C-alpha positions as a Markdown table, in Angstrom:
| # | Residue | x | y | z |
|---|---|---|---|---|
| 1 | Met | 0.0 | 0.0 | 0.0 |
| 2 | Pro | 1.5 | 3.4 | -0.9 |
| 3 | Lys | 2.6 | 5.5 | 2.0 |
| 4 | Lys | 0.4 | 8.5 | 2.8 |
| 5 | Lys | 2.4 | 11.6 | 1.9 |
| 6 | Ser | 3.0 | 14.3 | 4.4 |
| 7 | Pro | 2.1 | 17.9 | 3.3 |
| 8 | Tyr | 5.8 | 18.8 | 3.0 |
| 9 | Glu | 6.8 | 15.9 | 0.8 |
| 10 | Leu | 7.9 | 16.8 | -2.8 |
| 11 | Asp | 5.8 | 15.9 | -5.8 |
| 12 | Phe | 8.6 | 14.0 | -7.6 |
| 13 | Glu | 6.4 | 13.1 | -10.5 |
| 14 | Glu | 5.6 | 16.7 | -11.1 |
| 15 | Tyr | 9.3 | 17.6 | -11.1 |
| 16 | Ile | 10.0 | 14.8 | -13.6 |
| 17 | Arg | 7.2 | 15.8 | -16.0 |
| 18 | Asn | 8.1 | 19.5 | -16.1 |
| 19 | Ser | 11.8 | 19.7 | -15.5 |
| 20 | Glu | 14.8 | 19.9 | -17.8 |
| 21 | Pro | 17.1 | 16.8 | -18.0 |
| 22 | Ala | 19.5 | 18.0 | -15.2 |
| 23 | Lys | 16.6 | 18.5 | -12.8 |
| 24 | Lys | 15.1 | 15.2 | -13.7 |
| 25 | Glu | 18.3 | 13.3 | -13.0 |
| 26 | Lys | 18.5 | 14.9 | -9.6 |
| 27 | Thr | 14.9 | 14.2 | -8.9 |
| 28 | Tyr | 15.2 | 10.5 | -9.8 |
| 29 | Ala | 18.2 | 10.3 | -7.4 |
| 30 | Trp | 16.3 | 11.9 | -4.5 |
| 31 | Ala | 13.2 | 9.9 | -5.1 |
| 32 | Thr | 15.1 | 6.7 | -5.1 |
| 33 | Ala | 17.1 | 7.7 | -2.0 |
| 34 | Ile | 14.0 | 8.5 | -0.1 |
| 35 | Gly | 12.0 | 5.5 | -1.4 |
| 36 | Leu | 14.6 | 3.0 | -0.3 |
| 37 | Gln | 14.2 | 4.1 | 3.3 |
| 38 | Gln | 10.8 | 2.5 | 3.3 |
| 39 | Val | 12.5 | -0.9 | 3.2 |
| 40 | Asp | 13.3 | -0.4 | 7.0 |
| 41 | Gly | 10.1 | 1.6 | 7.7 |
| 42 | Leu | 11.9 | 5.0 | 7.8 |
| 43 | Thr | 10.5 | 8.3 | 6.9 |
| 44 | Pro | 12.8 | 11.4 | 6.2 |
| 45 | Ser | 12.1 | 14.7 | 7.9 |
| 46 | Lys | 10.6 | 17.9 | 6.5 |
| 47 | Tyr | 14.1 | 19.4 | 6.7 |
| 48 | Leu | 15.4 | 16.7 | 4.4 |
| 49 | Phe | 12.7 | 17.4 | 1.8 |
| 50 | Glu | 13.5 | 21.1 | 1.9 |
| 51 | Thr | 17.2 | 20.4 | 1.4 |
| 52 | Ala | 16.5 | 18.0 | -1.5 |
| 53 | Lys | 14.3 | 20.7 | -3.2 |
| 54 | Arg | 17.2 | 23.2 | -2.9 |
| 55 | Asn | 19.5 | 20.8 | -4.6 |
| 56 | Ile | 17.0 | 19.9 | -7.4 |
| 57 | Asp | 16.3 | 23.6 | -8.0 |
| 58 | Gly | 20.0 | 24.3 | -8.3 |
| 59 | Glu | 20.5 | 26.4 | -5.2 |
| 60 | Ile | 23.1 | 23.9 | -3.7 |
| 61 | Ser | 25.1 | 20.9 | -5.0 |
| 62 | Val | 24.2 | 17.4 | -3.9 |
| 63 | Ala | 27.5 | 17.4 | -1.9 |
| 64 | Glu | 26.5 | 20.5 | -0.1 |
| 65 | Ala | 23.1 | 19.0 | 0.6 |
| 66 | Thr | 24.8 | 16.0 | 2.2 |
| 67 | Ser | 27.0 | 18.3 | 4.3 |
| 68 | Ile | 24.0 | 20.4 | 5.4 |
| 69 | Ile | 22.2 | 17.3 | 6.6 |
| 70 | Asp | 25.2 | 16.0 | 8.5 |
| 71 | Ser | 25.8 | 19.4 | 10.1 |
| 72 | Tyr | 22.2 | 19.8 | 11.0 |
| 73 | Tyr | 22.3 | 16.7 | 13.2 |
| 74 | Glu | 25.7 | 17.5 | 14.6 |
| 75 | Ser | 24.5 | 20.8 | 15.9 |
| 76 | Lys | 20.9 | 19.8 | 16.8 |
| 77 | Val | 20.9 | 19.5 | 20.6 |
| 78 | Asn | 17.3 | 20.2 | 21.7 |
| 79 | Arg | 15.3 | 17.8 | 19.6 |
| 80 | Ser | 11.6 | 17.8 | 19.4 |
| 81 | Ser | 9.6 | 14.8 | 20.7 |
| 82 | Gly | 9.0 | 13.7 | 17.1 |
| 83 | Asp | 12.7 | 13.4 | 16.4 |
| 84 | Asp | 14.6 | 10.1 | 17.0 |
| 85 | Gly | 17.6 | 8.2 | 15.7 |
| 86 | Arg | 15.5 | 6.6 | 12.9 |
| 87 | Thr | 14.6 | 10.0 | 11.4 |
| 88 | Glu | 18.3 | 10.9 | 11.6 |
| 89 | Glu | 19.2 | 7.7 | 9.8 |
| 90 | Ala | 16.6 | 8.3 | 7.1 |
| 91 | Asp | 17.8 | 11.8 | 6.5 |
| 92 | Lys | 21.5 | 11.0 | 6.4 |
| 93 | Val | 21.3 | 7.9 | 4.3 |
| 94 | Ser | 18.8 | 9.5 | 1.9 |
| 95 | Ser | 21.3 | 12.4 | 1.2 |
| 96 | Arg | 24.2 | 10.0 | 0.8 |
| 97 | Ile | 22.3 | 7.8 | -1.6 |
| 98 | Ala | 21.3 | 10.8 | -3.7 |
| 99 | Gln | 25.0 | 11.9 | -3.8 |
| 100 | Ile | 26.3 | 8.5 | -4.7 |
| 101 | Leu | 23.7 | 8.0 | -7.5 |
| 102 | Ser | 24.7 | 11.4 | -8.9 |
| 103 | Glu | 28.4 | 10.4 | -9.2 |
| 104 | Lys | 29.7 | 8.7 | -12.3 |
| 105 | Ser | 32.4 | 6.6 | -10.6 |
| 106 | Phe | 32.0 | 2.8 | -9.9 |
| 107 | Asn | 34.2 | -0.2 | -9.3 |
| 108 | Phe | 32.9 | -3.8 | -9.6 |
| 109 | Ser | 34.5 | -5.4 | -6.6 |
| 110 | Pro | 33.7 | -6.6 | -3.0 |
| 111 | Ser | 35.8 | -3.8 | -1.6 |
| 112 | Tyr | 33.5 | -1.2 | -3.4 |
| 113 | Leu | 30.4 | -2.9 | -1.9 |
| 114 | Ile | 31.9 | -2.8 | 1.6 |
| 115 | Ala | 33.1 | 0.8 | 1.2 |
| 116 | Leu | 29.6 | 1.7 | -0.1 |
| 117 | His | 28.0 | 0.4 | 3.1 |
| 118 | Gly | 30.6 | 2.4 | 5.1 |
| 119 | Arg | 29.8 | 5.6 | 3.2 |
| 120 | Leu | 26.0 | 5.2 | 3.6 |
| 121 | Phe | 26.0 | 4.3 | 7.3 |
| 122 | Asp | 29.0 | 6.1 | 8.7 |
| 123 | Gly | 28.1 | 7.6 | 12.1 |
| 124 | Ile | 24.9 | 5.6 | 12.1 |
| 125 | Phe | 26.0 | 2.0 | 12.7 |
| 126 | Lys | 29.2 | 1.2 | 14.6 |
| 127 | Phe | 29.8 | -1.6 | 12.1 |
| 128 | Ala | 29.4 | 0.6 | 9.0 |
| 129 | Gly | 31.7 | -0.6 | 6.3 |
| 130 | Lys | 32.5 | -3.9 | 8.1 |
| 131 | Ile | 31.4 | -7.4 | 7.2 |
| 132 | Arg | 29.3 | -8.9 | 10.0 |
| 133 | Asp | 31.1 | -11.3 | 12.3 |
| 134 | Tyr | 27.9 | -12.9 | 13.7 |
| 135 | Asp | 25.1 | -15.1 | 12.2 |
| 136 | Ile | 21.7 | -13.6 | 11.7 |
| 137 | Ser | 18.1 | -14.5 | 11.0 |
| 138 | Lys | 15.2 | -12.1 | 10.2 |
| 139 | Lys | 11.5 | -12.8 | 10.7 |
| 140 | Glu | 9.8 | -12.1 | 7.4 |
| 141 | Trp | 6.1 | -11.3 | 6.8 |
| 142 | Val | 6.1 | -13.0 | 3.4 |
| 143 | Leu | 7.4 | -16.2 | 5.1 |
| 144 | Asp | 4.9 | -16.2 | 7.9 |
| 145 | Gly | 7.6 | -15.2 | 10.4 |
| 146 | Asp | 10.2 | -17.6 | 9.1 |
| 147 | Ser | 13.7 | -16.5 | 7.9 |
| 148 | Val | 15.9 | -16.9 | 4.9 |
| 149 | Met | 19.1 | -18.9 | 5.5 |
| 150 | Tyr | 21.7 | -16.2 | 5.2 |
| 151 | Gly | 25.4 | -16.6 | 4.7 |
| 152 | Ala | 27.5 | -17.9 | 7.6 |
| 153 | Ala | 29.6 | -15.3 | 9.3 |
| 154 | Phe | 32.8 | -17.3 | 9.1 |
| 155 | Glu | 32.9 | -17.4 | 5.3 |
| 156 | Leu | 31.2 | -14.2 | 4.1 |
| 157 | Lys | 34.4 | -12.7 | 2.6 |
| 158 | Ala | 35.1 | -15.9 | 0.7 |
| 159 | Ala | 31.5 | -16.0 | -0.5 |
| 160 | Leu | 31.7 | -12.4 | -1.7 |
| 161 | Asp | 35.0 | -13.0 | -3.5 |
| 162 | Tyr | 33.6 | -16.1 | -5.2 |
| 163 | Asp | 30.4 | -14.4 | -6.5 |
| 164 | Phe | 32.2 | -11.4 | -7.8 |
| 165 | Glu | 34.8 | -13.5 | -9.5 |
| 166 | Gln | 32.1 | -15.6 | -11.2 |
| 167 | Glu | 30.2 | -12.5 | -12.3 |
| 168 | Arg | 33.4 | -10.8 | -13.5 |
| 169 | His | 34.2 | -13.7 | -15.8 |
| 170 | Phe | 30.6 | -14.2 | -17.0 |
| 171 | Ser | 30.1 | -13.3 | -20.7 |
| 172 | Tyr | 26.9 | -11.5 | -21.7 |
| 173 | Lys | 28.0 | -11.8 | -25.3 |
| 174 | Asn | 25.3 | -13.2 | -27.7 |
| 175 | Leu | 22.7 | -13.3 | -24.9 |
| 176 | Thr | 19.2 | -12.0 | -25.6 |
| 177 | Leu | 17.9 | -9.3 | -23.3 |
| 178 | Glu | 15.6 | -11.8 | -21.6 |
| 179 | Glu | 18.6 | -14.0 | -20.9 |
| 180 | Ile | 20.5 | -11.0 | -19.5 |
| 181 | Val | 17.6 | -10.1 | -17.2 |
| 182 | Lys | 17.5 | -13.7 | -15.9 |
| 183 | His | 21.2 | -13.7 | -15.2 |
| 184 | Ile | 21.2 | -10.3 | -13.5 |
| 185 | Thr | 18.2 | -11.5 | -11.3 |
| 186 | Phe | 20.3 | -14.5 | -10.3 |
| 187 | Phe | 23.4 | -12.5 | -9.5 |
| 188 | Val | 21.7 | -9.8 | -7.4 |
| 189 | Ser | 19.6 | -12.4 | -5.6 |
| 190 | Arg | 22.8 | -14.3 | -4.5 |
| 191 | Leu | 24.6 | -11.2 | -3.6 |
| 192 | Trp | 21.8 | -10.1 | -1.3 |
| 193 | Gln | 21.5 | -13.6 | 0.3 |
| 194 | Ile | 25.1 | -13.5 | 1.4 |
| 195 | His | 23.9 | -10.6 | 3.5 |
| 196 | Ala | 27.4 | -9.3 | 4.3 |
| 197 | Phe | 26.1 | -6.6 | 6.6 |
| 198 | Gly | 24.0 | -6.9 | 9.7 |
| 199 | Glu | 21.9 | -3.9 | 8.9 |
| 200 | Gly | 21.5 | -1.8 | 5.8 |
| 201 | Asn | 22.1 | -4.7 | 3.5 |
| 202 | Thr | 19.1 | -4.2 | 1.2 |
| 203 | Arg | 19.7 | -0.5 | 0.7 |
| 204 | Thr | 23.4 | -1.1 | 0.0 |
| 205 | Thr | 22.5 | -3.9 | -2.5 |
| 206 | Ala | 20.0 | -1.7 | -4.3 |
| 207 | Val | 22.5 | 1.2 | -4.7 |
| 208 | Phe | 25.2 | -1.2 | -5.8 |
| 209 | Thr | 22.8 | -2.8 | -8.3 |
| 210 | Ile | 21.8 | 0.6 | -9.9 |
| 211 | Lys | 25.5 | 1.5 | -10.2 |
| 212 | Tyr | 26.4 | -1.8 | -11.7 |
| 213 | Leu | 23.6 | -1.8 | -14.3 |
| 214 | Arg | 24.7 | 1.7 | -15.4 |
| 215 | Ser | 28.2 | 0.4 | -15.9 |
| 216 | Leu | 26.7 | -2.3 | -18.2 |
| 217 | Gly | 25.1 | 0.4 | -20.3 |
| 218 | Phe | 21.5 | 0.1 | -19.0 |
| 219 | Asp | 19.5 | 3.2 | -18.3 |
| 220 | Ala | 18.5 | 2.0 | -14.9 |
| 221 | Asp | 15.3 | 3.9 | -14.0 |
| 222 | Asn | 15.8 | 4.8 | -10.3 |
| 223 | Glu | 12.0 | 5.5 | -10.0 |
| 224 | Leu | 11.2 | 1.8 | -9.9 |
| 225 | Phe | 13.3 | 1.4 | -6.8 |
| 226 | Ala | 11.8 | 4.5 | -5.3 |
| 227 | Glu | 8.2 | 3.2 | -5.8 |
| 228 | Asn | 8.8 | -0.5 | -5.2 |
| 229 | Ser | 11.6 | -0.8 | -2.6 |
| 230 | Trp | 9.5 | -2.9 | -0.3 |
| 231 | Tyr | 8.5 | -5.2 | -3.1 |
| 232 | Phe | 12.2 | -5.4 | -4.2 |
| 233 | Arg | 13.2 | -6.7 | -0.7 |
| 234 | Asn | 10.3 | -9.2 | -0.4 |
| 235 | Ala | 11.1 | -10.5 | -3.9 |
| 236 | Leu | 14.7 | -11.1 | -2.8 |
| 237 | Val | 13.4 | -13.0 | 0.2 |
| 238 | Arg | 11.3 | -15.3 | -1.9 |
| 239 | Ala | 14.1 | -15.9 | -4.3 |
| 240 | Asn | 16.2 | -17.3 | -1.5 |
| 241 | Tyr | 13.7 | -19.3 | 0.7 |
| 242 | Asn | 13.2 | -23.0 | 0.7 |
| 243 | Asn | 11.0 | -25.1 | 2.9 |
| 244 | Leu | 10.7 | -28.5 | 1.3 |
| 245 | Gln | 8.6 | -29.9 | 4.1 |
| 246 | Lys | 5.9 | -27.3 | 3.2 |
| 247 | Gly | 6.5 | -27.7 | -0.6 |
| 248 | Ile | 8.0 | -24.2 | -0.9 |
| 249 | His | 11.0 | -23.6 | -3.2 |
| 250 | Glu | 13.2 | -20.7 | -4.1 |
| 251 | Asn | 11.1 | -18.6 | -6.5 |
| 252 | Ser | 12.9 | -15.9 | -8.5 |
| 253 | Glu | 9.9 | -15.0 | -10.8 |
| 254 | Phe | 8.9 | -12.0 | -8.6 |
| 255 | Leu | 12.4 | -10.5 | -8.7 |
| 256 | Glu | 12.6 | -11.2 | -12.4 |
| 257 | Lys | 9.4 | -9.3 | -12.9 |
| 258 | Phe | 11.0 | -6.3 | -11.1 |
| 259 | Phe | 14.0 | -6.4 | -13.4 |
| 260 | Arg | 11.9 | -6.9 | -16.5 |
| 261 | Asn | 10.1 | -3.7 | -15.6 |
| 262 | Leu | 13.4 | -2.0 | -14.9 |
| 263 | Leu | 15.4 | -3.1 | -17.9 |
| 264 | Leu | 12.8 | -4.1 | -20.5 |
| 265 | Lys | 10.3 | -1.4 | -19.7 |
| 266 | Glu | 7.5 | -4.0 | -19.1 |
| 267 | His | 4.5 | -3.3 | -16.9 |
| 268 | Asn | 4.3 | -6.4 | -14.7 |
| 269 | Glu | 2.1 | -5.8 | -11.6 |
| 270 | Leu | 4.3 | -5.6 | -8.5 |
| 271 | Lys | 2.1 | -6.3 | -5.5 |
| 272 | Asn | 3.6 | -7.4 | -2.1 |
| 273 | Arg | 0.6 | -9.6 | -1.3 |
| 274 | Phe | 1.4 | -11.8 | -4.2 |
| 275 | Leu | 4.7 | -12.6 | -2.7 |
| 276 | His | 3.4 | -14.2 | 0.5 |
| 277 | Ile | 3.9 | -17.9 | 0.7 |
| 278 | Arg | 0.1 | -18.3 | 1.4 |
| 279 | Ala | -1.0 | -15.7 | -1.1 |
| 280 | Lys | -3.6 | -17.9 | -2.5 |
| 281 | Asp | -5.3 | -18.3 | 0.9 |
| 282 | Phe | -5.5 | -14.6 | 1.5 |
| 283 | Leu | -8.9 | -12.9 | 1.7 |
| 284 | Glu | -9.0 | -10.1 | -0.7 |
| 285 | Ile | -10.3 | -6.9 | 0.8 |
| 286 | Lys | -11.4 | -4.7 | -2.1 |
| 287 | Glu | -13.6 | -1.6 | -2.4 |
| 288 | Lys | -16.2 | -3.2 | -4.6 |
| 289 | Asn | -15.4 | -6.9 | -4.7 |
| 290 | Val | -15.6 | -9.1 | -1.6 |
| 291 | Thr | -16.2 | -12.8 | -1.5 |
| 292 | Val | -18.8 | -14.1 | 1.0 |
| 293 | Asn | -19.4 | -17.8 | 1.6 |
| 294 | Tyr | -23.0 | -19.0 | 1.9 |
| 295 | Gly | -25.0 | -22.2 | 1.5 |
| 296 | Lys | -28.0 | -23.2 | -0.6 |
| 297 | Val | -30.5 | -20.6 | -1.9 |
| 298 | Thr | -34.0 | -21.4 | -3.2 |
| 299 | Ala | -35.6 | -18.6 | -5.2 |
| 300 | Asn | -38.8 | -18.9 | -7.2 |
| 301 | Asn | -38.6 | -22.7 | -7.0 |
| 302 | Lys | -35.1 | -22.8 | -8.4 |
| 303 | Asn | -32.2 | -24.2 | -6.4 |
| 304 | Ile | -29.0 | -22.2 | -6.6 |
| 305 | Thr | -26.0 | -23.5 | -4.8 |
| 306 | Gln | -23.0 | -21.2 | -4.6 |
| 307 | Asn | -19.7 | -22.0 | -2.9 |
| 308 | Val | -16.8 | -19.6 | -3.0 |
| 309 | Thr | -14.2 | -22.3 | -2.3 |
| 310 | Glu | -15.2 | -24.0 | -5.5 |
| 311 | Asn | -15.2 | -20.7 | -7.3 |
| 312 | Asp | -18.7 | -21.1 | -8.6 |
| 313 | Lys | -20.1 | -17.7 | -7.7 |
| 314 | Asn | -19.1 | -14.5 | -6.0 |
| 315 | Ile | -21.2 | -12.0 | -4.1 |
| 316 | Thr | -20.2 | -8.5 | -5.1 |
| 317 | Val | -20.6 | -6.0 | -2.3 |
| 318 | Lys | -20.3 | -2.3 | -2.3 |
| 319 | Asp | -17.8 | -2.1 | 0.5 |
| 320 | Glu | -15.8 | -4.3 | 3.0 |
| 321 | Thr | -18.0 | -6.9 | 4.7 |
| 322 | Val | -17.7 | -9.5 | 7.4 |
| 323 | Thr | -19.1 | -13.1 | 7.3 |
| 324 | Arg | -19.6 | -14.4 | 10.8 |
| 325 | Asn | -22.8 | -16.1 | 11.9 |
| 326 | Thr | -25.5 | -18.2 | 10.3 |
| 327 | Lys | -28.9 | -16.6 | 9.9 |
| 328 | Lys | -32.2 | -17.7 | 8.6 |
| 329 | Ala | -34.1 | -15.8 | 5.9 |
| 330 | Thr | -37.3 | -16.2 | 3.8 |
| 331 | Val | -37.4 | -15.9 | 0.0 |
| 332 | Asn | -40.8 | -16.6 | -1.5 |
| 333 | Asn | -41.8 | -18.7 | 1.5 |
| 334 | Lys | -38.7 | -20.8 | 1.2 |
| 335 | Asn | -36.0 | -21.2 | 3.9 |
| 336 | Ile | -32.5 | -20.1 | 3.1 |
| 337 | Thr | -29.5 | -20.6 | 5.4 |
| 338 | Arg | -26.6 | -18.2 | 4.7 |
| 339 | Asn | -23.4 | -17.1 | 6.4 |
| 340 | Val | -24.4 | -13.5 | 6.0 |
| 341 | Thr | -24.2 | -11.0 | 8.9 |
| 342 | Val | -23.0 | -7.5 | 8.6 |
| 343 | Asn | -22.5 | -6.1 | 12.1 |
| 344 | Asn | -26.2 | -6.6 | 12.8 |
| 345 | Lys | -27.0 | -3.6 | 10.7 |
| 346 | Asn | -29.8 | -2.9 | 8.3 |
| 347 | Val | -28.5 | -3.4 | 4.7 |
| 348 | Thr | -30.4 | -2.7 | 1.5 |
| 349 | Gln | -29.4 | -3.8 | -1.9 |
| 350 | Lys | -29.6 | -1.1 | -4.6 |
| 351 | Asp | -31.6 | -1.6 | -7.8 |
| 352 | Lys | -32.2 | -5.3 | -7.2 |
| 353 | Asn | -35.3 | -5.3 | -4.9 |
| 354 | Val | -33.5 | -7.1 | -2.1 |
| 355 | Thr | -33.7 | -6.0 | 1.6 |
| 356 | Val | -31.6 | -7.5 | 4.4 |
| 357 | Asn | -32.8 | -6.6 | 7.9 |
| 358 | His | -31.1 | -8.3 | 10.9 |
| 359 | Gly | -30.7 | -11.5 | 9.0 |
| 360 | Lys | -34.0 | -11.5 | 7.2 |
| 361 | Ile | -33.9 | -11.3 | 3.4 |
| 362 | Thr | -36.8 | -10.5 | 1.0 |
| 363 | Val | -36.2 | -11.1 | -2.7 |
| 364 | Asn | -38.7 | -10.0 | -5.4 |
| 365 | Asp | -36.9 | -11.6 | -8.3 |
| 366 | Lys | -34.4 | -14.3 | -9.0 |
| 367 | Asn | -31.3 | -12.2 | -8.4 |
| 368 | Val | -29.1 | -13.3 | -5.5 |
| 369 | Thr | -26.2 | -10.8 | -5.9 |
| 370 | Leu | -26.2 | -8.3 | -3.1 |
| 371 | Asn | -24.8 | -4.8 | -2.8 |
| 372 | Ile | -24.0 | -4.7 | 0.9 |
| 373 | Thr | -22.7 | -1.6 | 2.7 |
| 374 | Val | -20.7 | -2.0 | 5.9 |
| 375 | Lys | -19.7 | 0.9 | 8.1 |
| 376 | Leu | -15.9 | 0.7 | 8.3 |
| 377 | Thr | -14.2 | 4.0 | 8.7 |
| 378 | Gln | -11.5 | 5.1 | 6.2 |
| 379 | Thr | -8.9 | 4.7 | 9.0 |
| 380 | Gln | -10.0 | 1.1 | 9.6 |
| 381 | Lys | -9.9 | 0.3 | 5.9 |
| 382 | Lys | -6.3 | 1.7 | 5.7 |
| 383 | Ile | -5.3 | -0.3 | 8.8 |
| 384 | Leu | -6.7 | -3.5 | 7.2 |
| 385 | Asn | -4.8 | -3.0 | 4.0 |
| 386 | Met | -1.6 | -2.3 | 5.9 |
| 387 | Ile | -2.0 | -5.6 | 7.9 |
| 388 | Lys | -2.6 | -7.4 | 4.6 |
| 389 | Glu | 0.7 | -6.0 | 3.2 |
| 390 | Asn | 2.6 | -6.7 | 6.5 |
| 391 | Ser | 1.1 | -8.8 | 9.2 |
| 392 | Cys | 4.0 | -7.9 | 11.5 |
| 393 | Ile | 3.5 | -4.2 | 11.3 |
| 394 | Thr | 3.4 | -2.3 | 14.6 |
| 395 | Gln | 0.9 | 0.3 | 15.8 |
| 396 | Asn | 3.7 | 2.9 | 15.8 |
| 397 | Glu | 4.5 | 2.2 | 12.2 |
| 398 | Ile | 0.8 | 2.4 | 11.2 |
| 399 | Ala | 0.5 | 5.7 | 13.1 |
| 400 | Ser | 3.6 | 7.1 | 11.3 |
| 401 | Lys | 2.4 | 6.0 | 7.8 |
| 402 | Leu | -1.1 | 7.4 | 8.4 |
| 403 | Asn | 0.2 | 10.5 | 10.1 |
| 404 | Ile | -2.2 | 10.0 | 13.1 |
| 405 | Ala | -1.8 | 9.5 | 16.8 |
| 406 | Arg | -0.9 | 6.0 | 18.1 |
| 407 | Glu | -3.9 | 6.2 | 20.4 |
| 408 | Thr | -6.2 | 6.5 | 17.4 |
| 409 | Val | -4.6 | 3.4 | 15.8 |
| 410 | Asn | -4.9 | 1.5 | 19.1 |
| 411 | Arg | -8.6 | 2.5 | 19.4 |
| 412 | Asn | -9.4 | 1.4 | 15.8 |
| 413 | Met | -7.5 | -1.9 | 16.1 |
| 414 | Lys | -9.4 | -2.8 | 19.3 |
| 415 | Lys | -12.6 | -2.1 | 17.5 |
| 416 | Leu | -11.5 | -4.4 | 14.6 |
| 417 | Gln | -10.6 | -7.1 | 17.2 |
| 418 | Gln | -14.0 | -6.7 | 19.0 |
| 419 | Glu | -15.7 | -7.2 | 15.6 |
| 420 | Lys | -13.7 | -10.4 | 15.0 |
| 421 | Ile | -12.1 | -8.9 | 11.9 |
| 422 | Ile | -8.5 | -9.1 | 13.0 |
| 423 | Gln | -6.7 | -11.3 | 15.6 |
| 424 | Arg | -3.4 | -10.8 | 17.4 |
| 425 | Leu | -1.1 | -13.8 | 17.2 |
| 426 | Gly | 1.8 | -14.2 | 19.6 |
| 427 | Ala | 3.3 | -11.8 | 22.1 |
| 428 | Asp | 2.8 | -8.0 | 21.9 |
| 429 | Lys | 6.5 | -7.5 | 21.0 |
| 430 | Asn | 7.2 | -10.2 | 18.4 |
| 431 | Gly | 3.7 | -11.2 | 17.4 |
| 432 | Ser | 1.7 | -10.6 | 14.2 |
| 433 | Trp | -1.8 | -9.8 | 13.0 |
| 434 | Lys | -4.2 | -12.1 | 11.2 |
| 435 | Ile | -7.2 | -11.0 | 9.2 |
| 436 | Leu | -10.1 | -13.3 | 10.1 |
| 437 | Gln | -12.7 | -12.2 | 7.6 |
């Protein structure tokens, strides 16, 4: 789900449409730099956007912009309650990515990758520019809380050297563009899986990939990384995850779609929900198309059996709905048992002569497709969509993305729990959310 923009955020698309080439290039760099922070749930400050605008408009150079951001945090003593280390990280790393993407220099080597990490995270992580010396695991939403098997700490340098050596001697000669895309997908996937750095690995990999693709002559469109950074990371996860006991294998098709859009200018749909290992089991929550299970319907002496799990029929509703209890209804003096309850509210179908009133249904024709309206607030809809995208999302993260108070998020999520729409799994700190309906 796209992050809600704050009033001070730049309209990068407008800049790109109406700017000369030099401004467009700077805009792409900043859009990518800021977009990549979403991989770790970071949001840059108003001051960062103001500084970026000054650079794009030609008032200052990108190097000066980076220096201004660093100096800002060095001199900032009395911070407001909204400031924290994560905002500082987002601002500093954004400015540094924008500067690196604006430079023409590049060296294809493990030492460049390591130095790149150091440059991005200097003063932010104590281990900036250092290969990790400990093993890691990371709970992933797309894996239902499981982790990819990352490279072992004792052989990370050897693994990096090997992969770079293999890529350096790989010949792209006589390959079709599709074959090139497949190979690049494979190389980037393996480079990320080594996970040479404890933190900041995905952002470092993304910047390195853009620089490498440019060195190969590709016009790597930074905007794709800016708009789909979270998808990029989740696709890397799926490309490196096996669970044979559950019948799950490494799947690089999602990452390949990303690179096909990037390099072949295709328009494959990049949706995070498709990457989940149980994507087919997910309940789709859409504005005007929700599936509701129900049993046998008799109308005007005709039997109509509809079962969603067999994909026979769908009920199209006007808004989000909830299926919970079994109610009895009467249609032309016939009994119908359905799993249709909508918060015990009165619901009226439009233009189809159907009225639902506390479980009772009156039908004046043969139609059994209902337009049902359920009173979910806009905030609750947005929260549901965020949980659908990331079941491990926290209330603080939701509040930040929606630009509302955490207490408001807590109140709405309690309401959704009371209505049996969502359920909390596990502990408060390390648990996850499950959509029940």
